[in-house]
C-alpha positions in Angstrom: 105.0 63.9 119.9 103.5 62.3 122.9 101.9 64.0 125.8 102.6 62.7 129.2 100.7 64.7 131.8 101.4 68.3 130.8 104.9 67.6 129.3 105.6 66.8 125.7 108.4 64.5 124.7 109.7 65.3 121.2 113.3 64.1 121.1 112.8 60.4 120.4 109.6 60.4 118.4 108.8 61.0 114.8 105.4 62.0 113.5 104.5 59.9 110.4 102.7 60.9 107.2 99.3 59.8 108.6 99.9 61.4 112.0 101.2 58.3 113.6 103.8 58.6 116.3 106.8 56.2 116.2 110.0 55.9 118.1 112.9 57.4 116.2 116.0 55.3 115.5 119.4 56.7 116.1 120.4 55.9 112.5 117.5 58.1 111.2 119.0 61.2 112.9 122.7 60.4 113.3 124.0 63.9 114.2 121.3 64.5 116.7 122.1 61.2 118.4 125.8 62.1 118.8 126.6 63.2 122.3 130.3 64.0 121.8 132.4 64.9 118.8 136.2 64.6 118.9 138.1 67.8 118.2 139.7 66.3 115.1 136.3 65.4 113.7 134.9 68.8 114.4 137.9 70.4 112.6 137.4 68.2 109.6 133.6 68.9 109.5 134.2 72.6 109.6 136.9 72.4 106.9 134.5 70.2 104.7 131.6 72.7 105.1 133.9 75.6 104.2 135.2 73.8 101.1 131.6 73.2 99.9 131.1 76.9 99.5 134.2 77.4 97.3 133.7 78.0 93.6 135.9 78.9 90.6 135.7 82.6 89.5 133.7 83.0 86.3 135.2 84.9 83.3 133.6 88.3 82.9 133.7 90.0 79.5 134.1 93.7 78.9 130.4 94.4 78.3 129.3 92.7 81.5 132.1 94.5 83.4 130.9 97.8 82.0 127.3 97.1 83.0 128.4 96.3 86.6 130.4 99.5 86.8 127.4 101.5 85.4 125.0 99.9 88.0 127.3 100.9 90.9 127.8 104.4 89.6 124.0 104.8 88.9 123.2 103.6 92.4 125.4 106.3 93.9 123.9 109.0 91.7 120.3 108.2 92.2 120.5 106.9 95.7 119.2 103.3 95.5 120.5 100.2 97.3 122.3 97.4 95.5 123.8 94.1 96.5 127.5 93.7 95.5 129.1 90.3 95.5 132.9 89.7 95.2 135.3 86.9 95.3 137.8 86.3 98.1 140.7 83.9 97.2 140.8 80.9 99.6 142.4 77.8 98.0 144.2 77.8 94.7 141.7 78.7 92.0 138.8 78.3 94.3 137.3 81.3 95.9 134.5 82.2 98.3 131.7 84.7 97.5 131.2 87.6 99.9 128.4 90.1 99.6 127.2 93.4 101.0 124.0 95.3 100.6 123.4 99.0 100.8 123.3 102.4 99.2 124.9 105.8 99.4 124.0 107.8 102.5 
């Protein structure tokens, strides 16, 4: 950060480990230096980010399933909030995790 008068310029400067201020190179912060992204690139970036969150559904045995059902039932009977996560099919065997938090009203 460098002060010029009362204005501070931050966009092109990096503060080093010892408090030194140096000029940032575009290669150090590639995405911040991009001024325009083609629609095709934006689509591919969004698709890539979505695919990073996909996982394969784990196998749940009967004991674990019974425990989950008990926790849900118990939260409705004794009025405490829980977080429930479930899988949403997206691409073949890969799925995305959704979640909700709350309790009975």
